[in-house]
Structures are given as structure tokens and as C-alpha cells.
N, C-alpha and C positions, 0 to 999 in steps of 0.2 A: 300432745298437740293441744293448742288452745287458740282461741280467737282473740286478737288484740284490738282490732278496729273493724267496724262494719259501717259501710255507707250504702244507702239505697237511693235510687232515683226511679220514680214511677213504678215501683214494685208493689203490686196489690193496692192497698189503700194508701201507701206512703208516697207522697210526692217527693219527699226527701226525708232521710233519717241519717244521723251521724252519731255513732256510739263508740266510746273507748271502753274496753272491758279488761278485767283482771282475771287471773287464774281463780280456781275455786268456784263455789256456787254463784250464779248470776240469776237473779229472780226478776221476772217481769210481771207486774201485778196490774190488773185493770179489768173493767167490766167486759163482758163478751161483746164482740163486734168493734173493738177499739184498735185492733191491729197488732196485739202482742204475739199472736200465733204467726202472723205474717213475718215478724222479725226472725223467729227461729226457723220458719219454713225456708227463708232465703239461705240460711246457713246449711240446712239439709240439702237444698238444691245443688249446692256446689259439690256435695259428696256423691250424689247419685244422678245429677242432671234430670231430676224429676221431682215432683211434689208428692207428699204423702196424702194430699187432700184431693187433687184433681189429676186427670189422666193426660191432659194436654197443657201446653205452655200458654195458650191464649189468655186464660183467666189470671195469669200472673202479671200481666201488663195492666197498669192502671187505666181505667176507662178514659178514652180521649188521647192517650199517649201512643206513640209508634213503637216504643220499645221500653223495656225495663233494664236497669243496670244494677248489678250487685258487685260491690268492691269490698274485698275482705283481706285483712292482713293477719296471717297466722304465725304463731311462734312454735318452734320445735327445737328443743335443746337450745343451742345458742344461735340458731338460724331463723331467718324470717322468710315468709313466702307471701307475695302479693298476688291475689287472684282477682281478675276482673272478667265479668261475664255479662254480655249483652244478649238479652232475650228478645227476639223479634219474630212474632208469629207470621209476618208476611215474607220473611226471608230467613236464611240460615243464621243460627246463633253464632256469636263470636266469643272466643275465650282467649285471654292473655294471662300468662304466668310470669311474674317479675318483668312486666312490660313487653315480653316477647309473645307474639301471637302463636297459638297452636294451630297446626294445619286442620285438625278436626277436634271439635269440642270434646269428644269422648276420651281424648288423650289426657283430660283433666282427671278422669276417674282413677281413684286410688291415691291421689295426692292429698285430698282432704278426706279425713276419716271421721265419721260421726255415727252414732247409734241413736235413733230417734224412737221414742215410745209415746204413743198418742192413743186417745180413745178409739180411733179407727182401727187400731191393731187387734181389737177383739175379733176382727174378721179373720185373723190368722188361725183362730181355732174354730170359729163358727161359719166362716165364709167358704167360698168355692176353692177348689184346688189351685186355681190361678193365683190366689193370694199367697199361698205357701210357696208356689214356684217362684213368684216374684221375690219373696223374702230370701230364698236360697240364692237366686241369681244376683241380687244386689250385693249380698255378702260375698259371693264368689268373685264378683268383679272388683269389689273393694280390696280383696286380698290378692287377686291375680288379674290385673287390668286387661290382659290379653283376651280374657273371656268376653269382654265387651264386643270385640270384633267377631268372636265365634258366635255369640248370641245374635248379633246383627246379621251375620251370614246365614244362620239357621232360619231366622224369621223371613229373610228374603227368599231362600230356597223353598221354604214351606209355602209361602204365598204363591210362588210360581208353580209349584207342583199341584197345589189345590186348584189353581186356574186350569191347568192341563187336565186334571181329573174331571172337572166339570165339563170341559169340551169333549173329553173322551167318552162321556156318557152317550153322546149322540153320534160320534164318528170315531170308532175305536181303531181303525186301520193304522195309519201312520202314527197316531198318538201313542200307541203301545210301545213302539220302539223308542220314541222320545222319552216315555215314562221310565224306561230302563235307565236312561242316562240320569234323570233326576233322582231315581232311587239311589244311585251311587252317590250323588251329591249329598242328599239328606242323611244317608247312612254315615257318611264320612264326618260331616259336621256334627250330626247328632251324637255320634260316638264320642267325639271330643267333649261335647257339653255334658253328656251323661257321665263320663269318667270324672269330670270335674265335680259334678254334683255328688257323686258317690263318695269321692274322697273327702269332700266338705262335710257330708253328713257323718261320716266315720269320726272326724275330728270334733265336730260340734256336739254330738250326742252326749258325751259325758258332762260337758259344760251345762247343757240344758237340764239334764237330770239333777245335777248339783244345785243349780239355781232354783229349780222348782222345790226341791227338798228344803232349801233354806227359807224360801218365801212362805211355804205352807207349814213350816215347822214340823216336818215329818220325821226327822232323825234318820233312822235306817229302816223304816217301814216300807219294805219292797212291794207290798200288796197294792199300794197307791202311788208308787214311784212313776214319774213321768219318763216317757221314752219316745224317741222319734225313729222312724224307719222309712227308707226310700222304696216306693212301690213303682215298678216300671211296667210299661206296656209290653216289654220283652217277656216271653214265656220260656219255660225250661226246654221246650222242643226247638227253640230258635238257636240255642247255643249250648255248649257243654257247661253245665253248672254243677256245683256241689252244694249239698245242703249245709246250712250253717245253723248256729244257735239262735236264741231269741234276740240277740243283738246284731244279727246280720244286717248288712246295709241294703241289699237288693232283694226285695220280695216281688212277686209277680202278680199282675192283674189276673183275677180269676182263681187265684190260689191263696185266699186270705189266711189259711191256717198253716201255710208253709213259708218259711223264710229261706231264701236262696241267695247265694252270693257267688260271683265269679271266682274261679280258682285264682289264687294269688299268682300273678304272672307279669313280667315286664311288658307284655304285649296286651295289657288289658284294654287299651283304646282300640287296638285292632280287633280284639274279641268282641267288644261292644259294637263296633262298626259292622262286623259280620252278623251279630245278633239282630241288629236293626234291619239289615238287608234281608235276612231270612224271614223276619217278622213281616216285612212289607210284601214279600212273596206270598206268605200265608194268607194275608188279608186282602190281596189285590182285588179279587172279585167283589168283596164287600165295599172296598173303596170306590171302584168304578160305579157301583150301584148308587152309592151315596154322594159321590163327588167330593170327598174330603179325605185327608190323610188321617188314618186311624192309629198309627203307631209312631212313637218318637217321644222325645222329652217334653213336647207340648201336651202330651196326654198323660204324663206321669203325675205322681202324687207324693207328698210328704205326709206319711201317716203319723198321727199323734195318739199316744195311748197313756192311760193312767192305770197302772197295773196291767191287767189283761183286757181292759175295756177301752174301746175307742173314745177319745176325748170328744170328737165332734158328735153332737146329738145326745151325749150321755153326761158330759161334765156339767156340774152346776154352774151358776153364774160366777160364784167366787172361784171355783176351780178353773173356769175358762179364763178369768182375769189373771190368775196365777200362772197359767200355762203361757198366755200371750206375753206376760212380763218375763217369764223364764226364757222364752225364745229370744227376746231382745237382750236380756242380760247374759244369756249364753253367748250370743254374738259379740257382745261387749267384752266378755272375758276372753274369748278366742282371739279377738283383735289385739287385746292387751298382751296375750301370750306371744303374738307375733313381734312384739317389741315396740309398737307405736300405740300410745294411749289415745283412744278416740275421744272426741267431745261427746258427752252424754247429754242428749236433749230430751227433756220431759215436758211434753206439751199438755197441760191441763189434765194431768192424771191423778194427782194426789186426792182430789175431791172424789174420785171414783173408788178409792181403795179403803179398806178397813184399817184399823189401827196397827195390826201386826204387819200387813203388807206395806203400809205407809212407813213404818219405822224401819223395815228392812231396806226399802228403796232409798230412804233418806240417808241411811248409813253409807250406801254405795255412792250416792250423789255427792255426799260430803267429802269422800275420800278421792273422788275423781280429780284429775288434773284441772278439768273445767266441766261444769255442768250448767246448762242453760235451761231454766225452768219457767213455765208460765202458769199463772193461777188467776182466777177471777177475784179472789180476796186473799189478803195476807194470811188469814187464819188457816187457809188450806195448806200452807207450806210449813212443815215442821220447823220449830225454832232452831234446831240443830244445824239447819242450813244457813248459817251466818255467812254473809258475804255481800256483794253488791246487790242493791235492790233499785229497781226502776218503776216508776208509775207511768202507765200508758193510758192516755185519755185524750179525747178531743183532737186526735191527729198529732199529738205531741208525746214525747217520752222524756221524762225528767228523772235524774238520779235522786234517790231519797237519802237522807242522812248526810 
């Protein structure tokens, strides 16, 4: 997949932008604050319906405008796809694909595939568990768009169940019978989401390990190899589990030295639903005291390790950068293995990397069907990334050469 044409109206700092792009590396060079990141942010938005920089849509609309418009034409094999997205903070966003309106914007998810790496992604290693859950869920939805609905349903049920728990703290009578109903809802939807995440981590793990080894130049040194493992708020007492090896997918909160995984079964979603329901029963008194849901995918964690050591809190600055990059390149390789080459977006990252990491990343970017790269100065971008170059300054973008 590659971007052929991008038009922006009132998106971020751009009153208007109109660009035609080729395959291969496309580099946007300009001082900070001139809008080069806004260009690639718009492309990433079409893939995730969210920004890698802000949590809401309002900052994406240029000050004084009512809405922002992103119009992009993509090529895949011999086909073209036109995507038009209207971002309106005061009302529902609207999306059209090949001029046909989509009933819901989230139906766009999965049609545009990008992998974006930016300085903010250091939070994948050093930040809160929510950063790593978001990383997993965005990749999960890209590969299986139906999980967008599952995730939305889970968030809705979680919000309503938390509201009920808060009210039940003061009047537990009828609220308890209603809580049983919501337990069933959150266990069912949570079981689907958890099953998807577990399957994703199992597929993703070897790609992340290989990417980290290549970035860090480790060869076969297993003592510092990167690994990922999914840690659930479900405990062994909640469902029948069997012990796995060091690469098991499902470890349990409170048991950091034990890796556990569900027995292989075609009913794994049902087993996980049962496990969440049992866990909710186990912690109900604590939930009623605190007024929040204490068990479910929203409480889970993606554990990152280097050898036998947790990456968070122990990895050096360079190791943290390597791990964050490995997570994104692992996702990139997994999507490529699915048969659709994503657009690789590198937002102002070459200046943050040492020569070895920079060389490795530039090799991957040069081989991609299309890579969109931003940099403050041309010297930050390796010369091997020959392709289209644009200068971004003073609210305008001009092709160089």
C-alpha cells in the first residue's frame, strides 16, 4: 500500500495542502513547528482514527475552523482507494470511501494500514500499561477490524458497570442483582477482547524479538534477548490453567515468577469468559468498597523483558529506544506477513538514534513500498533514503530537486 495523493483542509496548522507522492522514501524537512509532522499525522489518523500526539480530535481542527478534512488516494496493487474524512469536534465525524459514505467512521479501520514510529513511542517502554494496551489494540483492530466494535462495547459496558459500582457503595440492595447482569456482559465482551490480545501476542512475540536482536546487534545472545508476555488480571484459581514455558502468553497478576497459559482448546473464548466471571466474583467485595472494576482487559499489562529482567525501570536509554523501535518494527513485519505492506511513517526519529540504530532503520525504510519521514534538517536523514524530498516552511510545502 502507498499514498499517491494527500489533500488537507483546515487540519492542524494547514489551511490547505495538496501533495502528490511516489512509492519509496518520501522525506519532509523543515524546522520544528512548521507543520511537517501534521502531514504524516493526517495519514496516520486515517489508519487508526486517532492521533499519536493528542487524545481527542479537537486539536486537529485549525483554530477558527469548524471542521478539518483529510482526503487521500491510496494505491494497492492495481487498485486505487479514495478516502475522505471530515473531523468535526461539535458533531459526528464523517467518512467516505470511493465517494460512498460509511455508516460509521470505524468501518474505515483496517482499510488503511500504517505503522508510525515517533519520539512519543518511548512511552511504550517507560510509560503506563495503558500505552502498551493501546499499542496492542490498535494493531489488533488493524488486522481484525471487528475488534473495533468489541473494544467499543467493552468500554461502554465498563463505564456503565463502574457507575453501578459507585452507586452500589451507598445502596447495595437492588444494585447487586443488576450487577450480576453487568458481570455477564463484561465477562463476555472481555473474553473476546482477551482472546484476541492473547492470539496477537503469540504471533507478534517472535517478530519483536527478531527486530530487537537486529537493532541491537545481539546475534544469538539470549541473555539480553527481548521478549513480550501478556499479563492478565485473571488468576489460576479463576479457571483451569496449565503451566507453560518461558514464552507462554498468559501470565497472571500476583504471580510474577509463574507463566501460565490456557489449555489449547477451540473454546478458549468461552474459557476466558468463564475466567473473567469467576475473577469478578472473587473481587466483588473489593470492587464495592472502591467503586471500580478491578478485573478485565482494562487492567492487564504487556510485560516487556530483556533476558530475565523487566525492561521498564531497568533498561538503559538506548535499550528503551531499541525496544520501542522493535515493538513498531515487529508490528510492521507482522502486517507484511499478512500480505498487505503498510506505509511506514517515521516522525522525527532519526535524530534520536545512534549510528547503528539509524543505519538499521534506514535499511528497512528504503526497502518499504513507501516510507514517510520527517526531519528538522536534511543531515538527520541517511543518504541511502533517496527519493522524494519536500521542504516545509512558512505554511507551505515545496518539492526539492
